[in-house]
C-alpha positions in Angstrom: -30.9 -5.8 -24.3 -31.9 -4.7 -28.4 -32.5 -7.5 -31.1 -30.1 -7.0 -34.2 -31.3 -6.3 -37.9 -29.8 -7.5 -40.8 -30.0 -3.8 -42.0 -27.9 -2.5 -38.6 -25.6 -5.1 -39.2 -25.1 -5.2 -43.2 -26.0 -1.2 -43.6 -24.1 0.7 -40.5 -21.8 -1.7 -39.1 -20.4 -2.4 -41.6 -20.3 0.2 -43.6 -18.7 2.0 -40.7 -16.0 -1.0 -39.7 -14.8 -0.5 -43.9 -14.1 2.7 -44.1 -12.3 2.7 -40.5 -10.5 0.0 -42.2 -9.9 1.7 -45.3 -8.9 4.6 -44.1 -7.0 3.5 -41.1 -8.3 5.1 -38.4 -8.0 3.9 -34.4 -11.5 1.8 -33.8 -12.0 1.0 -29.9 -14.3 -1.4 -29.6 -16.0 -2.6 -25.7 -17.9 -5.6 -25.4 -19.2 -8.3 -22.5 -18.9 -10.6 -25.3 -15.5 -12.7 -27.1 -15.4 -12.4 -30.4 -16.4 -15.7 -30.8 -19.9 -14.8 -29.0 -19.9 -11.7 -30.7 -20.1 -13.6 -34.3 -22.8 -16.0 -32.7 -24.6 -12.9 -31.8 -24.8 -11.6 -35.1 -25.5 -14.0 -36.7 -28.9 -13.6 -35.0 -31.2 -11.4 -36.2 -35.0 -10.9 -36.5 -35.5 -12.5 -39.6 -33.6 -16.0 -38.4 -29.6 -16.6 -38.6 -26.8 -15.5 -40.7 -23.6 -16.9 -40.1 -21.7 -15.5 -43.7 -22.4 -11.8 -42.9 -21.3 -12.2 -38.4 -18.7 -14.0 -40.5 -17.7 -10.5 -42.8 -18.4 -8.2 -39.9 -16.4 -10.0 -37.0 -13.4 -10.7 -39.7 -13.5 -6.4 -40.1 -13.7 -6.3 -36.2 -11.1 -8.4 -36.2 -8.8 -7.1 -38.8 -9.1 -3.5 -36.6 -8.7 -5.2 -33.1 -6.1 -6.5 -30.4 -8.6 -8.2 -27.8 -7.6 -7.4 -24.6 -9.8 -9.4 -21.5 -10.3 -7.3 -19.1 -11.5 -8.8 -15.4 -12.3 -7.2 -12.6 -15.2 -6.8 -9.9 -18.4 -6.4 -11.0 -18.9 -2.6 -9.5 -23.0 -2.6 -10.5 -23.9 -5.6 -7.8 
């Protein structure tokens, strides 16, 4: 696991998502987290929690996605 920084969330991820929204580009996400779990994960940074900025990112993700839950046997065991 890696630490989330406010810079990577606010300057990198936010900028990429906004660009893709503005240009109506197809965007694929994969995650082991639900969107709600992702919001909590993005809120936590090395400088503390910032739920407002995390919600902005998640709003962009929700706009760009249709959430599908894939259930499969864990093949890493």
